[in-house]
N, C-alpha and C positions, 0 to 999 in steps of 0.2 A: 288343623291346617289344611288348606285347600291345595291338593296335589296338582301342581302345574309345572311347566318348564321354568317359569320365573321363580317359583318357590325353590325348586331344586338348585337352580343357579345361585340364588341368594344364600341358601344354606351351605352349598359347596364353597362359595367364595368366603363366607364367614368362617367355616372350618379351616380352610386353607390359610387364611389370615391369622387365625388363632394359633395354628401349628407353627407357622413361620415365626410369628412373634415369640412364641414360647421357646423355640429352639435357638433363635438368634439373639434375643434380648433378655427375656425373663430368666432363662436358665443360667445366665452369667451373673445375675444380681443375687448375691447371697446375703441374707439377713439372718444373723445368728445361726448359720448353717442351713437354713431352709430357703425356699424360693416360692414365689407365687406360681400357681399352675392355672394358666388361662384356659387351656383346652378343656379341663373338667367343667369350668364355669360356663363355657360356651355350649358344651353338650347339654349341661343341665338347663340352660336357658332355652335351647331349642326344644328339649323335651317338655319343659314347663309350659311353653307357649304353644307347642304343636301336638303333644300327646305322646303316648308310649311307642307307637310304631315309628314316627319320625325321630323320636329320641333314640330308639335302638339303631336305626339306620345312621343317624349322625354319630352316635358313639362308636359303632363299628368302623365307619369311614375315617373318623378322626384317629381312632386307635391304630388302624392299619397304616394310615399315612404317617403317624408318629413312629410306628415300628419300622417302616421302610426308611424313613429319613435318619433315624438314630442308629440303625443297624443292630438293634437288640433282637432277642428271641421273638420270632414272628407269632403274633396272636396274643401275647400277654396283655398288652394295653387294650387291644380290641375286645378281648373277653371282658375285662373289668369295665371299660367305658360303655360297652353294650348293656351291661347290667345296671350301671348308673343311669344311663339314658332311659332304660325301661322303668326303673324304680321311680325316677322323678316324674316321668310321663304318666305313670299309673297313679301316682299321688295326685297329680293335677286332674286326672279324669275322675277320681273318686271324690276329691274334695273341691270345693269352690275357692278360687283365690279371693279371699275376702279382706285382705289387708295389704296395704302398700309395701310393708316391710317383710312380707312373706318371702320374697326372693332372697333376702339376706339369710334367712334361716335355711331355705332350700339349698342355696349355694354352699353354706357352711356344712350342712349334713351330707351333701353330695361329695364334698371334698373329704370329709371324714370317711365316708364309704370308699372313696377312691384310694386313699392312702392305706387304709387297713386291708382292703381286698388286694391291692397291687402288692403290698408287702407279703401277704399270704401266698399269692400266686408266684411271686419271685422266690420265696422260700421253698415252695413245693417243687418248682421247676429247677431250682438251684441255679439261678441266673446271677451268680456272683453276689448273692445276698449275704450281708454280714449282720449278725445279731449283736447289737450293742445298745447301751442306754442312750447313746447319742442319736440313734435312729428315731427313738421316741421323741426326743427334743426337736429333731428336724420335722417330724410329722406335725407336732403341735405348732411350730412356727409356720409351716405351710398352711395349716388350717386357719390360723389367725390372719395371715396375709390374704388368703382367699376370702375370708369374711369381710375384710376391708374393701376388696375389689368386687364383691358380689353385686351390690346394688348398681354401680355404674355399668357393669358388664350386662346385667339383665336388662337395664333400661336401654342400652344401645342395641342389644339384640332384638328387643321388642319393637324399637323404632325401625330397624332394618327389615324385620319380618312382618310388620303390620299389614302390608298389602296382601299377603298370602294367608293371614290368619282368618279363620272362619268367624270367630267372635273375639273381639279385643277384650281382655279381662277388665280394663278400666270401664268399658262401656257396660259390662255386666253389673258392676258395682253401681253405676249411675242409674241404671234401669230399676234396680231393686228398691230404691227409695219410694216409700208410699206417697201418693199425692196428698197435698195439704187440703184440708176442707175449710171452707169459710164458716163463720158463725161464732157465737159466743162459746167459751170453753165448755160449759156444762151441756150445750146442746149439739155438740159435734156428733154426727152419725145418726141423729134423730131427725126424722122428717115431721114437720108440724103442718 
């Protein structure tokens, strides 16, 4: 990601929109006890398209904003979202995005990491955490809902962040295709 004022404004507006939508609308919609978690998907998308450092910054900022607006223990969401942002960004830096459905897998695994790590932090800090089999059901429902939302969220984030991306992942895939050579099948690559 090219660090500029425009990129910071885009990411900040995207994170603010995700947190407001999460707290105002998505947290009110319960499906079998679970709810979609848009903030994790947006942090994962920023980290996937920007790298580990922008992913860490986005995770920390979104987590801090989430903690401030919900009034929960300060730093719990920030800690976990920073780790999620770094992990997704590092995965992106080490591996090439070679498939169009990879954001679906990345978003799902980021959500799995988020729900497990946040449950562990909440249990360790004793933030009113309850241990019950229903919590596991809620985690599974949240992961499934985020898996459904991952592809549209990643696509929207890529379109919004495209001007500040150093290299668009779709362009990388297009450039990797080898050029076609002319000539009969048996003589390709041979000069006569």
